[in-house]
GUSETOR-666019 format. One record per residue (C-alpha): x negated, y, z negated. Coordinates in pm, whole numbers, padded with zeros to 5 digits, always signed. Each point is the difference from the previous one (the first is absolute). Example, Ala and Ser with C-alpha at 12.3 -4.5 7.8 and 13.67 -1.06 7.14 Angstrom:
-01230-00450-00780;-00137+00344+00066;
REM end
This chain:
+08129+01849+04454;+00162-00261+00231;+00081-00216-00308;+00166+00300-00171;+00206+00080+00308;+00110-00363+00031;+00108-00003-00363;+00200+00324+00044;+00168-00116+00321;+00095-00333-00153;+00131+00135-00334;+00368-00008-00090;+00107+00362-00035;+00245+00052-00288;+00111+00309-00180;-00194+00005-00331;+00178+00054-00325;-00300+00125-00193;-00294+00217+00097;-00335-00186+00001;-00303+00145-00166;-00250+00160+00241;-00290-00240+00066;-00341+00121-00120;-00166-00103+00327;+00169+00268+00209;-00178+00330+00032;-00007+00298+00234;-00317+00189-00101;-00210+00090+00301;-00267+00048+00119;-00130-00323-00138;-00316+00035-00216;-00226-00175+00251;-00354+00125+00049;-00081+00131+00351;-00363+00027+00099;-00002-00120+00362;+00238+00011+00294;+00069-00369-00064;+00100+00083-00359;+00239+00263+00136;+00156-00249+00239;+00045-00258-00276;+00160+00266-00223;+00240+00111+00268;+00106-00360+00066;+00041-00074-00370;+00214+00309-00054;+00225-00089+00293;+00052-00352-00132;+00057+00139-00349;+00265+00238+00132;+00166-00278+00205;+00017-00231-00299;+00134+00261-00242;+00273+00118+00236;+00092-00359+00081;+00003-00139-00356;+00113+00326-00160;+00308+00000+00223;+00078-00360-00099;-00046+00076-00374;+00224+00307+00026;+00270-00201+00191;-00004-00268-00266;+00042+00265-00268;+00299+00152+00178;-00193+00314+00099;+00121-00015+00357;-00087+00360+00091;-00361-00059-00114;-00015-00332+00189;+00131+00162+00318;-00247+00291-00032;-00298-00236-00043;+00103-00234+00284;+00079+00289+00233;-00340+00150-00081;-00155-00338+00083;+00181-00015+00332;-00142+00348+00090;-00360-00114-00040;-00187+00017+00333;-00109-00334+00143;+00233-00208-00216;+00005-00368+00116;+00311-00138+00162;+00059-00269-00262;+00007+00248-00287;+00239+00225+00202;+00229-00299+00072;+00028-00097-00363;+00018+00341-00168;+00223+00193+00240;+00323-00183-00086;-00088+00013-00370;-00050+00377+00023;+00341+00034+00176;+00163-00208-00279;-00167+00197-00278;+00101+00334+00156;+00357-00121+00036;+00013-00116-00361;-00141+00333-00114;+00260+00189+00197;+00280-00221-00137;-00103+00063-00357;-00175-00334-00046;+00249-00220+00174;-00058-00182+00333;+00113+00201+00297;-00031-00040+00372;-00041+00212+00309;-00244+00259-00136;-00290+00024+00247;-00356+00052-00116;-00123+00355+00075;-00201+00013+00322;-00350-00136-00052;-00276+00106+00242;-00239-00263+00137;-00292+00202-00130;-00063+00316-00204;-00254+00272-00027;-00274-00075-00253;+00197+00126-00297;+00122-00124-00335;+00352-00134-00032;+00066+00180-00324;-00043+00359-00119;-00342+00088-00140;-00158+00270-00206;+00149+00345+00051;+00302-00114+00206;+00330-00109-00148;+00161-00318+00125;+00308+00188+00104;-00205+00230+00223;-00165-00275+00197;+00152-00093+00333;-00028-00361+00111;-00051+00005+00380;+00300-00133+00181;-00037-00245+00285;-00128+00190+00302;-00228-00016+00297;-00361+00066+00075;-00130+00326+00143;-00338-00053+00163;-00242+00163+00239;-00348+00134+00035;-00178+00307-00141;-00266+00173+00212;-00236+00286-00074;-00165+00071-00332;-00320+00146+00150;-00322-00186-00066;+00161-00197-00283;+00252-00158+00230;+00370-00073-00088;-00067-00271-00265;+00142+00065-00349;+00257+00249+00125;+00290+00016-00250;+00349-00002+00162;+00330+00039-00177;+00363+00044+00091;+00282+00208-00155;+00360+00021+00107;+00128+00309+00183;+00366-00115+00041;+00119+00123-00341;-00023-00336-00170;-00245-00042-00290;-00332-00158+00086;-00026-00155-00348;-00287-00034-00240;-00268-00264+00042;-00093-00252-00263;-00358+00044-00136;-00268-00219+00156;-00173-00275-00196;-00359-00118+00007;-00149+00296+00186;-00379+00024-00036;-00267+00252+00113;-00338-00161-00045;-00333+00171-00038;-00244-00215+00201;-00345+00105+00131;+00088+00353-00108;+00304-00004+00230;+00370+00012-00077;+00184-00296+00151;+00246+00062+00154;-00077+00353+00101;+00373+00083+00043;+00275-00168-00205;+00371+00078+00032;+00222-00070-00307;+00359+00093-00103;+00058+00243-00285;-00035-00156-00343;-00266-00250+00120;-00295-00103-00214;-00339-00023+00171;-00298-00173-00156;-00344+00158+00067;-00233-00290-00034;-00379+00033-00027;-00176-00280+00188;-00342+00173+00010;-00289-00070-00230;+00005+00362-00108;+00234+00256-00164;+00274+00189+00180;+00218+00286-00113;+00304+00019+00227;+00214+00313-00009;+00240+00211+00193;+00075+00372-00002;+00319-00043+00201;+00275+00133-00228;+00235-00118-00130;-00161-00342+00057;-00332+00104-00141;-00192-00236-00230;-00353-00080-00128;-00109-00355-00088;-00317+00102-00177;-00306-00227+00033;+00061-00372+00032;-00227-00289+00080;+00001-00300+00234;+00297-00231-00050;+00214+00273-00165;+00306+00160+00148;+00216+00302-00061;+00374+00014+00073;+00178+00316+00119;+00375+00043+00067;+00079+00238+00283;+00332+00167-00078;+00026+00272+00270;+00002-00025+00377;-00288+00141+00202;-00361-00056+00084;-00253-00064-00278;-00368+00042+00076;-00209-00249-00196;-00367+00082-00088;-00282-00123-00221;-00170+00246-00235;-00333-00187+00028;-00011-00090+00373;+00106+00300+00202;+00005-00197+00329;+00291-00208-00123;+00345+00111+00118;+00340-00161+00041;+00373+00087+00015;+00307-00136-00167;+00313+00118+00181;+00314-00020-00211;+00329-00033+00189;+00358+00044-00131;+00177-00225+00247;+00034-00376+00028;-00085+00008+00370;-00371+00050+00046;-00313-00175+00122;-00362+00059+00107;-00146-00047+00351;-00264-00269+00044;-00343+00071+00144;+00141-00009+00355;+00289+00230-00090;+00273-00263+00002;+00277+00041-00263;+00324-00151-00105;+00258+00137-00252;+00233-00285-00108;+00356-00018-00129;+00118+00335+00134;+00379+00027-00005;+00175+00147+00313;+00014+00379+00005;-00172+00319+00104;-00347+00063-00144;-00308+00219+00017;-00331-00188+00014;-00290+00199-00154;-00371-00073-00016;-00304+00088-00204;-00360-00042+00114;-00307+00134-00178;-00133+00155+00323;+00324+00184+00080;+00071+00355-00110;+00377-00056+00015;+00225-00305+00000;+00170-00113+00322;+00379-00041+00002;+00247-00152+00241;+00365-00093-00008;+00106-00364+00051;+00333-00176+00007;+00011-00351-00140;+00265-00235+00126;+00089-00364-00064;-00315-00129+00166;-00367+00062-00068;-00150+00309+00147;-00330-00081+00169;-00262+00182+00204;+00023+00332-00195;-00294+00227+00099;-00130+00223-00277;-00291+00241+00037;-00199+00154-00285;-00244+00287+00042;-00369-00008-00083;-00040+00370-00062;-00097-00002-00366;-00373+00009-00073;-00155-00199-00283;-00038+00213-00319;-00327+00195-00002;-00039-00047-00375;+00133-00253-00249;+00114+00136-00338;-00089-00154-00339;+00273-00067-00247;-00016+00358-00128;+00069+00123+00352;-00350+00131+00069;-00149-00072+00348;-00294-00234+00031;-00202-00135+00291;+00107-00332+00154;-00341-00164-00045;-00007+00042-00378;+00040-00312-00220;-00193-00326-00025;
REM end
């Protein structure tokens, strides 16, 4: 990667007269077809996919620039600059190139000066940088540079505050915007347990349900309109489901009635989940008036409170969730009929 950056930064930038053919070694298909059987495999896959994305945005931008496709080059390099945790050297090299490509695109392909790069946050929520299934590119809002809203959730009854889903929507008349779908989200079945138990994703996100047990599972949901049924699948197999509507989705297994999880689908770019101690942080929130809302599996109703975000990060927010919702007395099978929680093998 460092060699490629050095080559780009040392290249003589000229306006091409003929579009170059797209190289066959660039690709954007993800997730990568890497087998995942252990947590180490998953870590390797995540690392490989990040490096793959970095390379393709970096080299794809250079290839588009050389072909005179300045808008494409600017889009790829700006997307690269938005990646969380980007190293300083890559930022130093690519940022001026992105500015130049954006200026050339705005000038109809001729060099121009003075056009600033759109604000780029230092980090982003765990979302894709392009539109995914079920969401058009024009509908997706790219989070503008903003601040962090953080605090602590308390309550949640015997379950505690961990896993609480928090999201923010504007109340000042300005549009909140649509989130980009998340990438690489996985709910594993391990030791007859869903991991994680609660997962928050934006609308349009694809979630892989991966069987890591040496037995069959049949994952399903009756939560309309996000209902689905994987059917039986064995160890090592996975099933992908796109969640297109906002709301809570209860996840069950038709074989093991003790298994339960939740996917909570949000329709805002500004969301997060509390950690086990209740700490949370929502990043890149532009200034304005918002309502912050919560969901917790042990709460009958969501909590809501108004907040005003200024030019500096808002810290120390106290959020309380109730613990007044009892665990379900019976767990339905995929036909909706009740069954006892101990059934299964």
